[in-house]
C-alpha positions in Angstrom: -0.3 0.0 0.0 1.2 2.4 -1.3 -0.4 6.0 0.2 -3.5 5.6 2.4 -5.9 8.5 3.2 -6.7 8.3 6.6 -9.1 11.2 6.8 -11.9 9.6 9.4 -9.9 6.7 10.1 -11.7 5.6 13.1 -8.2 6.1 15.8 -7.9 4.7 18.7 -5.8 5.4 21.6 -3.1 2.5 23.3 -5.1 1.8 26.9 -1.9 2.8 28.6 -1.9 6.1 27.7 -3.5 6.9 31.0 -5.7 9.2 29.0 -3.3 11.4 27.9 -3.2 13.3 24.5 0.7 11.9 23.1 0.9 8.1 22.8 0.1 5.8 20.2 -2.7 5.2 17.9 -3.8 2.4 15.7 -7.0 2.3 13.5 -8.2 -0.2 11.2 -8.5 0.1 7.5 -11.4 -1.1 5.6 -8.7 -2.3 3.0 -8.1 -5.3 5.5 -5.1 -2.8 7.4 -4.1 -1.0 9.5 -2.6 2.0 10.4 -0.5 3.3 13.8 0.9 6.6 14.7 2.9 7.5 17.4 1.2 11.3 18.5 3.6 11.9 20.9 6.3 12.4 17.9 4.1 13.9 14.6 0.9 15.2 16.6 -2.1 14.0 13.3 1.9 13.1 10.9 2.7 10.3 9.1 1.2 6.8 10.0 2.6 3.1 9.5 0.9 0.4 7.5 0.3 -2.5 8.4 -1.6 -5.8 6.9 -4.3 -7.3 9.6 -2.7 -10.2 9.1 1.6 -8.6 10.5 -0.6 -6.6 13.2 -2.0 -9.2 14.7 1.4 -11.5 14.1 3.6 -7.9 15.9 0.9 -8.4 18.5 1.6 -12.0 19.1 4.7 -11.3 19.6 3.9 -8.7 22.5 2.4 -10.5 23.7 4.6 -13.9 24.1 8.0 -11.4 24.5 9.4 -12.7 21.2 10.3 -9.8 20.5 13.3 -9.4 23.2 14.8 -13.2 21.8 17.8 -12.5 18.7 
């Protein structure tokens, strides 16, 4: 996916943000992709776009602490 129109994307803040304005946000997109952005560093700026499968694999790795291993 080269570019995505994220106007009106349903952004959701991380549950770890504790209600703060600066955090990581995620938005599911209609075409089986997921957008992520860092509102602390970029406000409403650029986003990384992943396929749903890539995002689910990343989340599983975080849950399983697999990202800490070489």
